[in-house]
C-alpha positions in Angstrom: -1.5 -27.8 -20.7 -0.3 -27.6 -17.1 2.1 -24.8 -18.0 -0.7 -22.9 -19.7 -3.0 -23.4 -16.6 -0.1 -22.3 -14.3 0.6 -19.2 -16.4 -3.1 -18.3 -16.4 -3.3 -18.7 -12.7 -0.3 -16.5 -12.2 -1.6 -13.8 -14.4 -5.0 -13.9 -12.6 -3.2 -13.6 -9.3 -1.1 -10.7 -10.5 -4.1 -8.9 -11.9 -5.8 -9.1 -8.5 -2.8 -7.8 -6.6 -3.6 -4.1 -7.1 -7.2 -4.5 -5.9 -6.0 -6.3 -2.8 -3.3 -3.6 -2.1 -5.7 -0.6 -2.6 -6.8 1.3 0.4 -10.0 3.4 1.0 -7.8 5.8 2.9 -8.0 9.5 1.8 -4.6 11.2 1.8 -4.4 13.8 4.6 -2.9 17.3 4.3 0.2 16.3 6.4 1.6 12.8 6.6 0.4 9.2 6.7 0.5 8.8 10.5 -3.0 10.1 10.9 -4.4 6.9 9.4 -3.5 5.1 12.5 -4.2 7.9 15.0 -7.9 7.0 15.5 -7.4 3.3 16.0 -7.6 3.6 19.7 -4.2 1.9 20.5 -4.1 2.7 24.2 -1.1 1.2 26.0 -0.7 1.2 29.7 1.7 3.9 30.8 4.4 1.3 31.7 4.0 -0.4 28.3 4.0 2.9 26.5 7.2 3.9 28.3 8.8 0.5 27.3 7.5 0.8 23.7 9.0 4.3 23.4 12.3 3.1 24.8 12.5 0.2 22.4 11.4 2.5 19.5 14.2 4.9 20.3 16.7 2.1 20.5 15.3 0.6 17.2 15.7 4.0 15.5 19.3 4.2 16.7 20.0 0.7 15.5 18.6 1.6 12.1 20.8 4.6 11.9 23.8 2.4 12.5 22.4 -0.4 10.3 22.9 -2.8 13.2 20.7 -5.7 12.1 21.0 -7.6 15.4 19.8 -4.7 17.4 17.1 -3.8 14.8 15.7 -7.3 15.2 16.0 -7.3 19.0 14.1 -4.1 19.5 11.6 -4.8 16.8 10.8 -8.1 18.5 10.2 -6.4 21.8 7.9 -3.8 20.2 6.1 -6.7 18.3 5.6 -8.4 21.7 4.0 -5.3 23.2 1.8 -4.8 20.1 0.7 -8.5 20.3 -0.4 -8.0 24.0 -2.7 -5.2 22.8 -3.8 -7.0 19.6 -2.3 -4.3 17.4 -1.9 -5.5 13.8 1.8 -6.2 13.1 1.7 -4.1 9.9 1.0 -1.0 12.0 4.1 1.2 11.8 6.0 1.5 15.0 6.0 5.3 14.8 2.1 5.3 14.9 2.4 3.8 18.4 5.4 5.5 19.8 4.8 8.8 21.6 8.4 10.1 21.6 9.2 13.4 20.0 11.4 11.6 17.5 8.4 10.6 15.4 7.5 14.2 14.3 8.6 14.8 10.8 9.9 18.1 9.3 9.0 16.9 5.8 6.1 15.7 3.7 6.6 12.0 2.7 5.0 12.6 -0.6 8.2 14.4 -1.8 9.9 11.1 -2.0 7.3 9.4 -4.2 8.8 8.5 -7.6 12.4 9.1 -6.7 13.6 5.5 -7.4 14.8 4.4 -10.8 12.6 1.7 -12.4 15.0 -1.1 -11.4 15.4 0.2 -7.8 11.6 0.6 -7.5 11.1 -3.0 -8.5 13.8 -4.1 -6.0 12.2 -2.0 -3.3 8.7 -3.3 -4.0 9.9 -6.9 -3.9 11.7 -6.3 -0.6 8.6 -4.5 0.8 6.3 -7.3 -0.2 8.6 -9.8 1.4 8.9 -7.6 4.5 5.2 -7.4 5.0 4.8 -11.2 4.5 7.7 -12.0 6.9 6.3 -9.6 9.6 2.8 -11.2 9.2 4.4 -14.6 9.7 6.5 -13.3 12.7 9.7 -14.2 10.8 11.8 -11.5 12.4 15.2 -12.5 10.8 13.9 -12.4 7.3 11.9 -9.2 8.0 15.1 -7.5 9.2 16.9 -8.7 6.1 14.2 -7.3 3.9 14.2 -4.0 5.9 18.0 -3.8 5.3 17.5 -4.1 1.6 14.9 -1.3 1.6 17.1 0.9 3.7 20.0 0.4 1.3 17.9 1.6 -1.6 16.6 4.6 0.4 20.2 5.6 1.4 21.2 5.6 -2.3 18.6 8.3 -2.9 19.2 10.2 0.4 15.7 9.3 1.7 15.4 9.6 5.5 15.3 6.3 7.3 12.0 7.1 9.0 10.0 7.5 5.8 7.5 4.7 6.0 8.1 1.9 3.6 4.5 1.7 2.5 4.8 5.3 1.2 7.7 4.3 -1.1 6.3 1.0 -2.3 4.4 1.3 -5.6 1.3 -0.1 -4.0 1.3 2.5 -1.3 1.3 5.6 -3.5 -1.3 7.5 -5.5 -4.1 7.5 -3.0 
Protein backbone atom coordinates (compact mmCIF):
# COMPACT_ATOMS: atom_id res chain seq x y z
CA UNK A 1 0.00 0.00 0.00
CA UNK A 2 2.86 2.39 0.83
CA UNK A 3 4.48 1.66 -2.51
CA UNK A 4 1.25 2.41 -4.32
CA UNK A 5 0.87 5.69 -2.44
CA UNK A 6 4.50 6.57 -3.17
CA UNK A 7 4.11 5.84 -6.87
CA UNK A 8 0.88 7.87 -7.03
CA UNK A 9 2.61 10.81 -5.32
CA UNK A 10 5.54 10.60 -7.71
CA UNK A 11 3.27 10.50 -10.76
CA UNK A 12 1.28 13.47 -9.47
CA UNK A 13 4.50 15.43 -8.90
CA UNK A 14 5.79 14.60 -12.37
CA UNK A 15 2.49 15.57 -13.97
CA UNK A 16 2.70 19.00 -12.32
CA UNK A 17 6.30 19.61 -13.41
CA UNK A 18 5.44 20.97 -16.90
CA UNK A 19 2.94 23.42 -15.39
CA UNK A 20 5.54 24.70 -12.94
CA UNK A 21 8.17 25.01 -15.68
CA UNK A 22 5.93 26.89 -18.11
CA UNK A 23 6.49 30.55 -18.73
CA UNK A 24 4.16 33.32 -19.81
CA UNK A 25 7.00 34.68 -21.87
CA UNK A 26 6.34 35.34 -25.54
CA UNK A 27 9.32 34.42 -27.71
CA UNK A 28 10.92 37.54 -29.24
CA UNK A 29 12.15 37.92 -32.79
CA UNK A 30 15.81 37.79 -31.74
CA UNK A 31 17.11 35.91 -28.71
CA UNK A 32 16.03 35.21 -25.14
CA UNK A 33 18.02 37.97 -23.46
CA UNK A 34 15.24 40.52 -23.90
CA UNK A 35 13.18 38.69 -21.27
CA UNK A 36 15.59 40.06 -18.66
CA UNK A 37 16.19 43.43 -20.29
CA UNK A 38 13.27 45.19 -18.62
CA UNK A 39 13.93 43.89 -15.12
CA UNK A 40 15.67 47.11 -14.05
CA UNK A 41 18.91 45.52 -12.87
CA UNK A 42 20.93 48.68 -12.41
CA UNK A 43 24.34 48.06 -10.89
CA UNK A 44 26.60 50.86 -9.74
CA UNK A 45 29.28 51.69 -12.30
CA UNK A 46 31.94 50.08 -10.10
CA UNK A 47 29.91 46.90 -9.57
CA UNK A 48 29.03 46.76 -13.28
CA UNK A 49 32.72 47.03 -14.11
CA UNK A 50 33.53 44.26 -11.60
CA UNK A 51 30.68 42.10 -12.88
CA UNK A 52 31.81 42.53 -16.49
CA UNK A 53 35.38 41.63 -15.50
CA UNK A 54 34.23 38.48 -13.70
CA UNK A 55 31.92 37.62 -16.58
CA UNK A 56 34.78 37.82 -19.09
CA UNK A 57 36.97 35.67 -16.83
CA UNK A 58 34.10 33.21 -16.37
CA UNK A 59 33.64 32.91 -20.15
CA UNK A 60 37.37 32.30 -20.59
CA UNK A 61 37.32 29.64 -17.87
CA UNK A 62 34.33 27.98 -19.56
CA UNK A 63 36.19 27.91 -22.85
CA UNK A 64 39.07 26.12 -21.11
CA UNK A 65 36.71 23.98 -19.01
CA UNK A 66 38.61 25.11 -15.90
CA UNK A 67 36.08 24.15 -13.22
CA UNK A 68 37.93 25.89 -10.38
CA UNK A 69 37.98 29.22 -12.22
CA UNK A 70 34.40 28.77 -13.45
CA UNK A 71 33.29 28.33 -9.85
CA UNK A 72 35.44 31.20 -8.54
CA UNK A 73 34.14 33.74 -11.05
CA UNK A 74 30.53 32.51 -10.81
CA UNK A 75 30.72 32.91 -7.03
CA UNK A 76 31.90 36.51 -7.42
CA UNK A 77 29.12 37.30 -9.89
CA UNK A 78 26.59 35.62 -7.57
CA UNK A 79 27.80 37.85 -4.74
CA UNK A 80 27.27 40.99 -6.81
CA UNK A 81 23.84 39.74 -7.89
CA UNK A 82 22.91 39.05 -4.26
CA UNK A 83 23.75 42.64 -3.26
CA UNK A 84 21.21 43.85 -5.81
CA UNK A 85 18.68 41.08 -5.04
CA UNK A 86 18.89 39.77 -8.58
CA UNK A 87 17.45 36.23 -8.77
CA UNK A 88 20.20 33.64 -9.05
CA UNK A 89 18.54 32.00 -12.04
CA UNK A 90 19.10 35.18 -14.07
CA UNK A 91 21.70 34.39 -16.75
CA UNK A 92 24.98 36.20 -16.26
CA UNK A 93 24.87 37.50 -19.82
CA UNK A 94 21.63 39.35 -19.03
CA UNK A 95 23.56 41.48 -16.53
CA UNK A 96 26.95 41.80 -18.21
CA UNK A 97 27.34 44.78 -20.52
CA UNK A 98 30.43 43.58 -22.35
CA UNK A 99 30.46 43.25 -26.10
CA UNK A 100 31.04 39.53 -25.66
CA UNK A 101 27.37 38.92 -24.94
CA UNK A 102 26.14 39.81 -28.41
CA UNK A 103 25.31 36.73 -30.45
CA UNK A 104 25.69 36.21 -34.17
CA UNK A 105 23.15 33.37 -34.16
CA UNK A 106 19.59 32.58 -33.17
CA UNK A 107 19.50 30.19 -30.22
CA UNK A 108 16.40 28.50 -31.64
CA UNK A 109 18.58 26.85 -34.27
CA UNK A 110 19.92 24.55 -31.55
CA UNK A 111 16.54 23.31 -30.33
CA UNK A 112 16.05 19.59 -30.87
CA UNK A 113 19.69 18.86 -31.75
CA UNK A 114 20.30 16.33 -28.96
CA UNK A 115 19.62 12.62 -29.27
CA UNK A 116 16.87 11.37 -26.97
CA UNK A 117 19.41 10.01 -24.45
CA UNK A 118 21.53 13.16 -24.50
CA UNK A 119 18.41 15.33 -24.11
CA UNK A 120 17.45 13.35 -21.01
CA UNK A 121 20.99 13.70 -19.60
CA UNK A 122 21.02 17.43 -20.37
CA UNK A 123 17.59 17.97 -18.81
CA UNK A 124 18.63 16.12 -15.66
CA UNK A 125 21.88 18.10 -15.40
CA UNK A 126 19.98 21.35 -16.01
CA UNK A 127 17.39 20.52 -13.35
CA UNK A 128 20.17 19.80 -10.85
CA UNK A 129 22.06 22.95 -11.94
CA UNK A 130 19.04 25.17 -11.25
CA UNK A 131 18.44 23.53 -7.90
CA UNK A 132 22.10 23.77 -6.84
CA UNK A 133 22.26 27.46 -7.86
CA UNK A 134 19.07 28.10 -5.89
CA UNK A 135 20.69 26.49 -2.85
CA UNK A 136 23.96 28.38 -3.49
CA UNK A 137 25.79 25.05 -3.87
CA UNK A 138 28.45 26.31 -6.23
CA UNK A 139 30.53 23.14 -6.39
CA UNK A 140 27.62 20.97 -7.48
CA UNK A 141 26.34 23.68 -9.83
CA UNK A 142 29.76 23.82 -11.50
CA UNK A 143 29.75 20.03 -11.85
CA UNK A 144 26.28 20.11 -13.43
CA UNK A 145 27.37 22.90 -15.75
CA UNK A 146 30.35 20.82 -16.85
CA UNK A 147 28.01 17.95 -17.76
CA UNK A 148 25.82 20.26 -19.83
CA UNK A 149 28.88 21.76 -21.54
CA UNK A 150 30.16 18.28 -22.46
CA UNK A 151 26.89 17.42 -24.16
CA UNK A 152 26.82 20.79 -25.93
CA UNK A 153 30.39 20.29 -27.17
CA UNK A 154 29.42 16.89 -28.62
CA UNK A 155 26.91 18.71 -30.86
CA UNK A 156 29.12 21.74 -31.59
CA UNK A 157 26.72 24.05 -29.77
CA UNK A 158 28.43 27.30 -28.66
CA UNK A 159 29.22 27.51 -24.97
CA UNK A 160 27.22 30.70 -24.55
CA UNK A 161 23.88 29.26 -25.69
CA UNK A 162 21.72 29.56 -22.56
CA UNK A 163 21.05 26.26 -20.86
CA UNK A 164 17.36 26.99 -20.44
CA UNK A 165 17.05 27.23 -24.22
CA UNK A 166 18.39 23.69 -24.63
CA UNK A 167 16.47 22.08 -21.78
CA UNK A 168 13.17 20.49 -22.79
CA UNK A 169 11.28 22.68 -20.33
CA UNK A 170 12.67 25.86 -21.89
CA UNK A 171 11.58 25.29 -25.47
CA UNK A 172 8.44 25.67 -27.44
CA UNK A 173 7.28 28.97 -26.05
